[in-house]
C-alpha positions in Angstrom: -157.2 72.2 -97.0 -158.4 68.7 -98.0 -157.9 66.5 -101.0 -161.2 68.0 -102.7 -159.1 71.3 -103.1 -156.6 69.4 -105.2 -159.2 67.4 -107.4 -158.5 69.8 -110.4 -154.8 69.0 -110.0 -155.4 65.3 -109.8 -157.7 65.4 -112.8 -155.2 67.2 -115.0 -152.7 64.4 -114.1 -155.2 62.2 -115.5 -155.3 64.2 -118.8 -151.4 64.2 -118.9 -151.3 60.6 -118.7 -152.9 60.3 -122.3 -151.6 63.4 -123.9 -148.5 65.0 -122.2 -148.8 68.5 -123.7 -152.4 69.0 -123.5 -152.5 70.1 -119.9 -150.0 73.0 -120.7 -151.8 73.8 -123.8 -155.2 74.2 -122.1 -153.6 76.3 -119.4 -152.0 78.4 -122.1 -155.3 78.7 -123.9 -156.9 79.8 -120.7 -154.3 82.3 -120.0 -154.5 83.7 -123.8 -158.2 84.0 -123.1 -157.5 86.2 -120.1 -158.5 83.5 -117.5 -156.6 83.0 -114.2 -155.7 79.9 -112.6 -155.7 79.6 -108.7 -152.0 78.7 -108.3 -149.7 81.6 -109.1 -146.9 80.6 -111.6 -144.9 83.6 -113.2 -144.1 81.1 -116.0 -147.7 81.0 -117.4 -147.8 84.6 -118.2 -144.6 84.4 -120.5 -145.5 84.6 -124.1 -143.0 82.1 -125.0 -144.5 79.6 -122.5 -148.2 80.3 -123.9 -147.3 79.8 -127.6 -144.9 77.2 -127.1 -147.2 75.2 -125.1 -150.0 75.6 -127.8 -147.5 74.4 -130.6 -146.3 71.5 -128.6 -150.0 70.5 -128.0 -150.8 70.6 -131.6 -147.5 68.8 -132.6 -148.4 66.1 -130.2 -151.8 65.6 -131.5 -150.4 65.1 -135.1 -147.3 63.1 -134.0 -149.4 60.7 -132.0 -151.0 59.2 -135.3 -147.6 58.4 -136.8 -146.6 54.7 -136.9 -143.2 55.8 -135.7 -144.9 57.5 -132.5 -143.2 56.0 -129.3 -145.4 54.6 -126.6 -146.1 57.2 -123.8 -144.2 55.2 -121.2 -140.8 55.6 -122.8 -138.6 57.7 -120.5 -138.9 60.8 -122.6 -142.7 60.4 -122.7 -142.9 59.9 -118.8 -140.6 62.9 -118.3 -142.9 65.2 -120.5 -145.8 63.9 -118.5 -144.1 64.7 -115.2 -143.3 68.2 -116.4 -146.6 69.0 -118.0 -148.7 67.4 -115.1 -146.6 69.3 -112.5 -146.8 72.8 -114.1 -150.6 72.3 -114.7 -151.2 70.6 -111.4 -149.7 73.5 -109.6 -151.5 76.1 -111.8 -154.8 74.5 -110.8 -154.1 74.2 -107.1 -155.3 76.6 -104.5 -152.6 79.6 -104.0 -150.2 78.6 -101.5 -150.8 74.9 -102.4 -148.9 74.7 -105.8 -146.4 72.2 -104.6 -149.1 69.8 -103.3 -151.0 70.4 -106.6 -147.9 69.5 -108.6 -147.2 66.5 -106.6 -150.8 64.9 -106.9 -150.7 65.7 -110.6 -147.5 63.9 -111.2 -148.6 61.0 -108.9 -151.7 60.6 -111.0 -150.1 61.1 -114.6 -147.3 58.4 -114.3 -149.2 55.5 -113.3 -152.1 56.2 -115.4 -149.8 56.4 -118.4 -149.4 52.8 -118.4 -153.1 52.1 -118.0 -154.2 54.7 -120.8 -151.5 53.0 -123.0 -153.0 49.6 -122.4 -156.4 50.9 -123.3 -155.2 52.6 -126.5 -153.5 49.5 -127.7 -156.7 47.4 -127.3 -158.5 50.3 -129.1 -155.8 50.2 -131.9 -156.4 46.5 -132.3 -160.0 47.0 -132.9 -160.2 50.3 -134.8 -156.9 51.1 -135.9 -154.2 53.7 -134.8 -155.7 56.8 -136.4 -159.2 56.3 -135.3 -158.3 55.4 -131.8 -156.0 58.3 -131.6 -158.5 60.8 -132.9 -161.2 59.4 -130.3 -158.6 59.6 -127.4 -157.8 63.2 -128.7 -161.4 64.2 -128.5 -162.1 62.8 -125.1 -158.8 64.1 -123.7 -159.0 67.7 -125.3 -162.5 67.8 -123.8 -161.6 66.8 -120.3 -158.5 69.1 -120.2 -160.6 72.2 -121.5 -163.6 71.4 -118.9 -161.1 71.0 -116.1 -159.2 74.1 -116.7 -162.5 76.1 -117.6 -163.9 75.0 -114.4 -160.9 75.7 -112.3 -160.0 79.3 -113.8 -161.8 82.6 -113.6 -161.8 85.9 -115.4 
């Protein structure tokens, strides 16, 4: 197995760098639509996970626009990214390579969180918090949905 087989895991880690709950929410959406990911995780079939991930994803999108929203690089923000990227990275990895998928997703998410934060701060200075957040949301949701759609099957 080569690095190319882990590309979806790496890419979902990049998604997690900007929106911690989007990777799990996109996986949950795919599972609710009857799609299956290559990596086998029993957790993904539990209704509490699926609906909880969707609720957390929606809550994050709303909360991100608040003036009191913490930076994504605070300890809890990074922990959320580690957990979400790890779960989603494992789900998108080839069967039997879930551990490697989780590892590369986390290794992508954490350092990129600092880069995506810097980019967001620059955008906030130019166009404001709400507008920059909505643009980032659109880009990250589209990327997450595309990665999961291209990596899953009926």
